[in-house]
C-alpha positions as CSV (number, residue, x, y, z in Angstrom):
1,M,91.2,-44.9,12.0
2,N,90.0,-41.5,13.3
3,Y,86.1,-40.6,13.6
4,I,86.3,-38.5,10.4
5,E,87.6,-41.2,8.3
6,H,85.2,-43.8,10.1
7,H,82.1,-41.4,9.3
8,S,83.2,-41.0,5.7
9,T,83.5,-44.7,5.2
10,A,80.0,-45.6,6.6
11,M,78.6,-43.0,4.7
12,R,80.1,-44.6,1.2
13,K,78.9,-47.8,2.4
14,K,75.2,-46.6,2.8
15,Q,75.5,-44.8,-0.7
16,G,76.8,-48.0,-2.2
17,D,73.9,-50.2,-0.5
18,Y,71.3,-47.7,-2.0
19,M,72.8,-47.8,-5.6
20,R,72.7,-51.7,-5.6
21,R,69.0,-51.4,-4.2
22,F,67.6,-49.0,-6.3
23,G,70.1,-49.5,-9.7
24,R,70.5,-45.5,-10.0
25,R,72.6,-42.9,-8.5
26,H,71.1,-40.5,-6.1
27,R,72.4,-37.4,-4.8
28,F,73.4,-36.5,-1.2
29,R,73.3,-33.1,0.3
30,R,74.2,-31.4,3.6
31,S,71.5,-29.8,5.9
32,G,71.0,-26.4,5.2
33,S,71.3,-25.1,8.8
34,R,72.3,-27.5,11.2
35,K,75.5,-29.5,10.6
36,I,74.4,-32.9,11.5
37,G,76.3,-35.0,8.7
38,W,74.9,-36.2,5.7
39,Q,71.2,-36.3,4.7
40,M,70.0,-38.3,1.7
41,E,67.6,-37.3,-0.7
42,M,64.6,-40.0,-1.6
43,P,64.1,-40.9,-5.2
44,I,61.9,-38.6,-7.3
45,D,58.9,-40.1,-9.1
46,R,58.6,-38.1,-12.3
47,A,55.3,-39.2,-13.4
48,A,53.9,-38.0,-10.1
49,S,55.7,-34.8,-10.1
50,R,54.1,-34.1,-13.8
51,R,51.1,-35.1,-12.4
52,Y,51.0,-32.7,-9.5
53,R,52.3,-29.8,-11.6
54,S,49.2,-30.3,-14.2
55,Y,47.1,-30.4,-10.9
56,R,48.4,-27.3,-9.7
57,Q,48.0,-25.4,-13.0
58,H,44.6,-26.7,-13.4
59,R,43.7,-25.4,-9.7
60,N,45.3,-22.1,-10.5
61,V,42.9,-21.8,-13.4
62,W,39.6,-23.1,-11.7
63,S,40.6,-20.4,-8.8
64,L,40.9,-17.8,-11.0
65,I,37.4,-18.5,-12.7
66,L,35.9,-19.0,-9.4
67,G,37.3,-15.5,-8.2
68,I,35.9,-14.1,-11.5
69,V,32.3,-15.5,-10.9
70,L,32.4,-14.4,-7.3
71,V,33.0,-10.9,-8.3
72,L,30.4,-10.9,-10.9
73,V,28.0,-12.0,-8.3
74,L,29.1,-9.4,-6.2
75,V,28.5,-6.7,-8.6
76,F,25.2,-7.9,-9.7
77,G,24.1,-8.4,-6.1
78,I,25.1,-4.8,-5.4
79,V,23.2,-3.6,-8.5
80,F,20.1,-5.6,-7.8
81,A,20.2,-4.2,-4.5
82,V,20.4,-0.5,-5.4
83,R,17.5,-1.2,-7.9
84,G,15.5,-2.9,-5.5
85,A,15.8,0.0,-3.2
86,V,15.1,2.7,-5.7
87,R,11.8,0.9,-6.7
88,A,11.0,0.7,-3.0
89,K,11.5,4.2,-2.8
90,Q,9.6,5.0,-5.8
91,G,6.8,2.6,-4.9
92,K,6.6,4.2,-1.3
93,A,6.5,7.6,-3.0
94,T,3.7,6.9,-5.5
95,E,1.8,5.0,-2.6
96,S,2.1,8.0,-0.5
97,A,1.0,10.3,-3.5
98,H,-2.3,8.0,-3.7
99,K,-2.9,8.3,-0.2
100,T,-2.3,12.0,-0.1
101,E,-4.9,12.5,-3.1
102,Q,-7.6,10.0,-1.7
103,T,-7.5,11.3,1.8
104,G,-6.7,15.0,1.5
105,N,-6.0,16.7,4.6
106,S,-8.8,15.2,6.7
107,G,-7.1,11.8,7.0
108,T,-8.8,8.3,6.4
109,Y,-12.3,8.0,6.1
110,E,-14.3,5.6,8.3
111,N,-15.7,2.6,6.4
112,V,-18.9,4.0,4.7
113,E,-21.8,1.5,4.2
114,L,-23.2,1.7,0.6
115,V,-26.4,-0.6,0.0
116,T,-25.9,-1.8,-3.5
117,E,-28.6,-2.9,-6.0
118,G,-27.4,-6.4,-5.8
119,E,-28.2,-6.3,-1.9
120,K,-31.6,-4.7,-2.3
121,R,-32.3,-7.4,-5.0
122,K,-31.5,-10.2,-2.3
123,E,-33.7,-8.6,0.1
124,L,-36.4,-8.1,-2.1
125,E,-35.8,-12.2,-2.8
126,A,-36.0,-12.9,0.7
127,Q,-39.4,-11.2,1.0
128,G,-40.4,-13.8,-1.5
129,K,-40.9,-11.6,-4.8
130,S,-40.0,-13.0,-8.1
131,E,-37.4,-11.9,-10.8
132,Q,-40.2,-10.4,-12.8
133,E,-41.6,-8.7,-10.2
134,I,-38.4,-7.3,-8.9
135,D,-37.3,-6.2,-12.5
136,A,-40.7,-4.4,-12.6
137,L,-39.8,-2.2,-9.7
138,T,-36.7,-0.8,-11.8
139,E,-37.2,1.6,-14.6
140,P,-35.5,0.8,-17.5
141,I,-33.1,3.7,-18.8
142,L,-31.1,2.6,-21.7
143,G,-34.0,2.4,-24.0
144,G,-33.8,-1.0,-25.0
145,A,-30.2,-1.8,-24.7
146,E,-28.8,-3.8,-21.9
147,L,-25.3,-3.5,-19.9
148,T,-24.0,-6.5,-17.8
149,M,-21.3,-6.5,-15.5
150,L,-20.1,-10.0,-15.2
151,A,-18.7,-11.4,-11.9
152,G,-14.9,-12.9,-11.8
153,Q,-15.0,-16.7,-11.4
154,T,-12.0,-16.4,-9.2
155,K,-11.6,-14.5,-6.2
156,A,-9.4,-11.8,-7.7
157,Q,-10.2,-8.5,-8.9
158,M,-11.3,-8.1,-12.6
159,M,-13.4,-6.4,-14.9
160,S,-15.8,-7.6,-17.8
161,F,-18.6,-5.7,-19.8
162,L,-21.2,-6.8,-22.3
163,L,-23.5,-4.2,-23.9
164,E,-26.1,-5.5,-26.0
165,T,-27.6,-3.0,-28.3
166,K,-31.4,-2.9,-28.9
167,E,-30.9,-4.1,-32.4
168,G,-28.9,-7.2,-31.0
169,S,-25.3,-6.2,-31.5
170,L,-22.7,-7.1,-28.8
171,I,-19.8,-5.0,-27.5
172,V,-17.2,-6.2,-25.2
173,V,-15.3,-4.1,-22.9
174,D,-12.0,-6.2,-21.6
175,G,-13.2,-9.5,-20.2
176,G,-11.2,-10.5,-17.1
177,W,-8.6,-13.1,-16.1
178,W,-7.8,-16.5,-18.1
179,D,-10.3,-18.3,-16.0
180,D,-12.9,-15.9,-16.7
181,A,-13.0,-17.0,-20.6
182,D,-15.4,-19.8,-20.3
183,H,-18.0,-17.4,-18.4
184,L,-17.5,-14.9,-20.7
185,T,-17.6,-17.1,-23.8
186,E,-21.0,-18.6,-22.4
187,E,-22.6,-15.2,-21.9
188,I,-21.4,-14.2,-25.6
189,Q,-23.0,-17.5,-27.0
190,K,-26.2,-16.7,-25.0
191,R,-26.4,-13.3,-27.1
192,G,-25.7,-14.8,-30.4
193,G,-22.1,-15.7,-30.3
194,H,-21.0,-12.9,-32.4
195,V,-18.8,-9.5,-31.0
196,S,-19.1,-6.5,-33.1
197,A,-16.6,-4.4,-31.3
198,W,-14.4,-5.5,-28.5
199,F,-12.5,-2.7,-26.5
200,L,-9.5,-3.2,-24.4
201,T,-8.4,-0.5,-21.8
202,H,-4.9,-1.9,-21.0
203,A,-2.6,-4.8,-21.3
204,H,-3.3,-6.4,-17.6
205,T,-4.0,-9.9,-17.2
206,D,-7.2,-9.3,-15.0
207,H,-8.8,-7.3,-18.1
208,V,-7.2,-8.7,-21.3
209,G,-6.8,-12.6,-19.9
210,A,-9.8,-13.9,-21.1
211,L,-9.6,-12.5,-24.5
212,L,-5.9,-13.8,-24.7
213,N,-7.3,-17.2,-23.7
214,I,-9.9,-17.1,-26.7
215,L,-7.5,-15.8,-29.4
216,Q,-4.7,-18.5,-28.4
217,S,-7.2,-21.1,-28.7
218,E,-8.4,-20.1,-32.0
219,A,-5.0,-20.0,-33.0
220,E,-4.4,-23.5,-32.1
221,G,-7.4,-24.6,-34.1
222,K,-9.8,-24.6,-31.4
223,D,-13.4,-23.5,-31.9
224,S,-14.3,-20.9,-29.3
225,G,-17.7,-20.8,-30.5
226,I,-17.9,-17.1,-30.9
227,T,-16.7,-14.6,-33.7
228,I,-15.2,-10.8,-33.5
229,D,-15.2,-8.3,-36.1
230,H,-12.8,-5.8,-34.2
231,I,-10.8,-5.4,-31.3
232,Y,-10.0,-1.7,-30.4
233,Y,-6.9,-0.9,-28.0
234,D,-4.0,1.3,-27.9
235,F,-0.8,-0.4,-26.2
236,A,2.5,0.8,-25.8
237,S,5.5,-1.0,-27.5
238,L,7.1,-3.8,-25.6
239,D,10.3,-2.1,-24.7
240,W,8.0,0.4,-22.7
241,Y,6.6,-2.3,-20.6
242,K,10.0,-3.5,-20.0
243,T,10.9,-0.4,-18.4
244,H,7.4,0.8,-17.2
245,E,5.3,-2.5,-16.5
246,L,7.3,-5.3,-15.5
247,G,4.7,-7.1,-13.4
248,D,2.4,-7.9,-16.6
249,L,5.5,-8.1,-19.0
250,G,4.6,-11.5,-20.1
251,T,0.7,-10.6,-20.8
252,A,1.5,-7.3,-22.7
253,D,4.1,-9.6,-24.9
254,A,1.5,-12.3,-25.5
255,I,-1.5,-9.9,-26.3
256,L,0.8,-8.2,-28.6
257,K,1.7,-11.0,-30.4
258,A,-2.0,-12.4,-30.6
259,L,-3.3,-9.2,-32.0
260,A,-0.5,-8.7,-34.7
261,A,-1.4,-12.5,-35.5
262,L,-5.1,-11.5,-36.2
263,P,-6.2,-10.9,-40.0
264,K,-6.0,-7.4,-41.3
265,G,-8.7,-5.1,-40.4
266,E,-9.7,-7.0,-37.3
267,A,-7.0,-5.6,-34.7
268,C,-7.4,-1.8,-34.7
269,P,-5.3,0.6,-32.8
270,V,-7.2,3.8,-31.7
271,K,-6.2,7.5,-30.7
272,K,-8.1,10.2,-28.9
273,D,-11.3,11.4,-30.2
274,D,-11.8,8.4,-32.6
275,E,-15.3,7.5,-32.7
276,I,-16.7,4.0,-33.3
277,L,-20.4,3.4,-34.2
278,V,-22.5,0.1,-33.7
279,D,-25.9,0.5,-34.5
280,D,-27.1,3.5,-32.9
281,V,-24.4,3.3,-30.0
282,C,-21.3,5.8,-30.5
283,I,-18.2,5.0,-28.9
284,T,-15.5,7.8,-28.4
285,V,-12.1,7.3,-27.2
286,L,-11.5,10.4,-24.9
287,N,-7.9,10.2,-24.4
288,D,-4.5,9.7,-25.7
289,R,-2.3,6.9,-23.8
290,Y,-0.5,8.3,-20.8
291,E,2.9,7.4,-20.7
292,P,4.9,8.7,-17.6
293,D,8.4,10.6,-18.2
294,D,11.7,8.2,-17.7
295,D,12.4,9.9,-14.4
296,H,8.8,8.4,-13.1
297,I,9.5,4.8,-13.6
298,G,7.1,2.0,-11.8
299,E,6.2,-1.2,-12.0
300,R,2.3,-0.6,-12.2
301,D,2.6,2.3,-14.9
302,G,0.3,0.3,-17.1
303,N,-2.9,1.1,-15.0
304,D,-2.3,5.0,-15.9
305,A,-2.0,3.9,-19.3
306,S,-5.6,2.9,-19.4
307,M,-7.8,4.1,-22.3
308,V,-11.1,6.1,-21.4
309,Y,-13.9,5.2,-23.7
310,R,-17.3,6.9,-23.6
311,M,-20.5,5.1,-24.8
312,L,-23.5,7.2,-25.9
313,V,-26.6,4.6,-25.5
314,N,-30.0,6.0,-26.4
315,G,-29.3,9.4,-24.9
316,V,-27.3,7.6,-21.9
317,T,-23.4,8.1,-21.4
318,I,-21.6,5.3,-19.8
319,L,-17.9,5.8,-19.1
320,F,-15.1,3.2,-18.7
321,T,-12.0,4.2,-17.2
322,G,-9.9,0.9,-16.8
323,D,-7.4,1.0,-13.8
324,L,-6.7,4.9,-14.1
325,Q,-4.8,5.9,-10.9
326,V,-3.9,9.5,-10.0
327,D,-1.4,10.5,-12.6
328,G,-3.4,9.2,-15.6
329,G,-6.9,10.3,-14.2
330,N,-5.4,13.9,-13.7
331,H,-3.9,13.9,-17.5
332,V,-7.4,13.2,-18.6
333,L,-8.6,16.0,-16.4
334,E,-5.9,18.4,-18.0
335,T,-6.9,17.2,-21.6
336,V,-10.3,16.4,-21.9
337,A,-13.2,19.0,-21.9
338,K,-15.4,18.7,-18.6
339,E,-18.5,18.2,-20.7
340,D,-17.1,15.5,-22.5
341,L,-16.2,13.8,-19.3
342,K,-19.9,13.8,-17.6
343,A,-21.4,10.5,-17.5
344,D,-24.6,9.0,-16.2
345,I,-22.9,5.7,-15.3
346,V,-19.4,5.2,-14.5
347,Q,-17.1,2.1,-14.0
348,M,-15.2,2.5,-10.8
349,A,-11.4,3.1,-11.8
350,H,-9.1,0.5,-10.6
351,H,-11.9,-1.7,-8.8
352,G,-12.9,1.5,-6.7
353,Q,-9.4,1.9,-4.8
354,H,-6.1,3.5,-5.2
355,A,-7.4,4.9,-8.4
356,V,-8.4,8.6,-9.4
357,T,-8.9,11.4,-7.5
358,K,-12.5,12.9,-5.9
359,E,-12.1,15.8,-8.3
360,F,-12.1,13.3,-11.1
361,Y,-15.8,11.8,-10.1
362,E,-16.9,15.3,-9.5
363,A,-16.0,16.0,-13.4
364,V,-18.0,13.0,-14.4
365,S,-21.1,13.5,-11.9
366,P,-22.4,10.1,-12.1
367,K,-26.1,8.8,-11.1
368,I,-24.8,5.0,-11.5
369,C,-21.7,3.3,-10.2
370,M,-20.3,0.2,-11.6
371,W,-17.9,-1.4,-9.0
372,P,-15.9,-4.3,-10.8
373,T,-15.1,-4.9,-7.3
374,P,-14.7,-8.5,-5.3
375,Q,-16.1,-9.1,-1.8
376,W,-12.6,-8.8,0.2
377,L,-12.1,-5.8,-1.7
378,W,-15.6,-4.0,-1.4
379,D,-15.0,-5.0,2.7
380,N,-11.4,-3.5,2.7
381,E,-10.0,-6.9,4.3
382,G,-6.9,-6.1,6.1
383,D,-7.2,-2.4,6.0
384,R,-4.6,-2.3,3.0
385,Y,-7.1,-0.4,0.3
386,T,-8.7,2.8,-0.1
387,T,-12.2,1.5,-0.9
388,P,-13.6,3.3,2.0
389,E,-12.4,6.6,0.9
390,T,-14.1,5.9,-2.5
391,K,-17.3,5.0,-1.0
392,A,-17.2,8.2,1.3
393,W,-16.7,10.3,-1.9
394,M,-19.8,8.6,-3.7
395,K,-21.7,9.2,-0.5
396,E,-20.7,12.8,-0.6
397,L,-21.8,13.2,-4.2
398,N,-25.1,11.9,-3.4
399,I,-24.8,8.9,-5.7
400,E,-27.3,6.3,-4.6
401,K,-27.2,3.5,-7.1
402,H,-24.2,1.1,-6.8
403,Y,-23.8,-2.2,-8.8
404,C,-21.1,-4.4,-7.7
405,M,-19.4,-7.6,-9.1
406,K,-19.3,-8.9,-5.5
407,D,-23.0,-9.6,-5.9
408,G,-22.6,-11.9,-9.1
409,D,-23.6,-10.7,-12.6
410,Q,-25.2,-7.1,-12.6
411,V,-27.5,-6.0,-15.3
412,I,-28.6,-2.4,-16.2
413,R,-31.6,-2.2,-18.8
């Protein structure tokens, strides 16, 4: 028997052994590249093969889904990065504009020291003088009415004013943060618990939060212990806040819903030149709400949307400016007659910093400044704020009386 016959016989014997062992026929194939004889295929597990094909199909589907997700994440990442860069650029431009308006060509001002009426009072108290003696030193100017600027119950900036007419009716302007509601409510209750007119400058939490707290508590059936006749305001639509005021979008949504839920006639939208009478106090709405063009979109446009209210109290004029900044202040200068802007008492716009221009205060020409400003902002901690510029302006305008929130509740009679 030659080699080929011997090899073929051996392979047939091996095939027969395999058939007897596994009970079925298996294919044999010749090696593809090297002729090393015959090579046997292993038996095929068809169930495992089906499972493997199913696994590969599912793997391909999940790979496709994962790829789509990664592409979407990449696209959204690029979009948000671009939007962030645009907003940052707008913010820097706005900040630069504010600094240019507030510092002019002379550069930044040194920190000017203004002595507040609260500091003068504390000095007199240290000398042993009683409250009655101190009050007697201050000549009343409001003809029997009383204006109170409430201090914040947190360290944050806020704004809250009460005006009690000589007949005893009560007017509120803004009110402060959510956490200021208890102090505000207590002060209202001390004055009889009834508010004839509540004026809102703009829909920021540090101005409307306390009122929102009160309204939502009343809606839930809790008795706040106070009653309100009318709430006066001029807010933009929620869509406007989505574009121009992302920082306080939630507050705007909440206060708009709370006002809409009030009984008819209690929530009163206002417009320029409207006049409201409370006893002998006349409140005039000086401006239309300023709305910047769509090519001037920012996250804090709500400040410039502040309403400006002028109150005539027994011959004395009080001007409330809310959080007006440069653009909103310039809009008021352009649309309101200068004689209508003049006031004896002015609430310092935007807590006394990054606000209206010096020209605005020159037009107002006040004798008394009310600063809704906490200690850290008054002191310009961190050198981040323009409070020193505003102080310097007031000194240049020869204004000597300054009431500041940092000294606690401040009262003018």
